[in-house]
C-alpha positions, -999 to +999 in steps of 0.1 A: +275-143+270+278-104+283+250-082+295+262-053+265+257-088+243+224-101+252+211-065+249+225-059+210+207-091+204+175-086+222+177-054+198+185-072+168+158-094+171+135-066+174+150-044+147+142-082+125+107-080+137+100-047+128+111-054+092+090-090+090+061-071+101+070-043+070+076-066+042+038-079+056+021-049+051+035-042+020+024-078+006-011-068+023-013-036+005+002-048-032-025-070-024-050-044-020-033-025-045-040-053-071-077-055-061-085-019-063-069-020-100-094-047-112-120-028-093-113+006-111-115-022-144-150-033-137-161+003-129-147+015-161-169-014-176-198-010-160-199+031-166-199+023-201-229+006-199-249+036-181-255+054-214-262+021-231-285+017-252-284+051-266-318+067-260-330+095-288-360+117-289-374+091-317-373+060-287-377+082-259-392+113-249-411+136-227-405+145-187-398+105-180-369+101-205-358+135-196-354+128-156-342+096-169-315+110-188-311+132-157-301+106-135-278+083-163-259+113-167-255+117-128-247+079-125-221+085-154-205+113-132-203+097-101-190+067-118-162+090-134-155+101-104-151+076-081-131+058-109-114+095-120-104+109-088-113+085-059-094+055-065-066+072-083-060+091-051-059+057-038-036+042-048-012+070-048-020+067-009-008+035-015+015+038-034+031+067-007+029+037+021+044+008+000+073+039-007+072+047+029+076+011+043+105+006+018+123+031+036+117+021+071+127-012+057+164+000+045+165+022+076+161-004+101+182-030+078+212-003+082+201-005+122+211-038+124+246-038+103+253-013+130+243-036+158+258-067+142+290-049+142+282-036+178+285-074+186+311-084+167+331-059+186+314-068+221+327-102+210+363-096+203+369-072+233+359-099+258+381-125+230+407-104+240+403-093+277+401-136+280+435-138+267+452-108+279 
């Protein structure tokens, strides 16, 4: 086997290893995405409980009641910020990373095909040299 073929095969193994790593990263990102969506749903359910029971001026009044209502409003607002903005942004970033990795995998697959063609050409060249 010629040095050129050995070099091409080494490049081929490296490209395949890169693809394998990127596919594993996509799997891990998809698992994270699923966990974040579950957490978002759990947070949504918990957010509804922040304002329950509904306290009226007949059942709850005075300075402590006002302070308590303010705290509950802040908790509801913070919960909405986390759920509506931060987790949504995180999911978008994960989706973008998955898309980037998928594109990189396609590029690597094209490189693999190119290297495989080079190996075949080199093998043909060696066969012709042996015959000639």
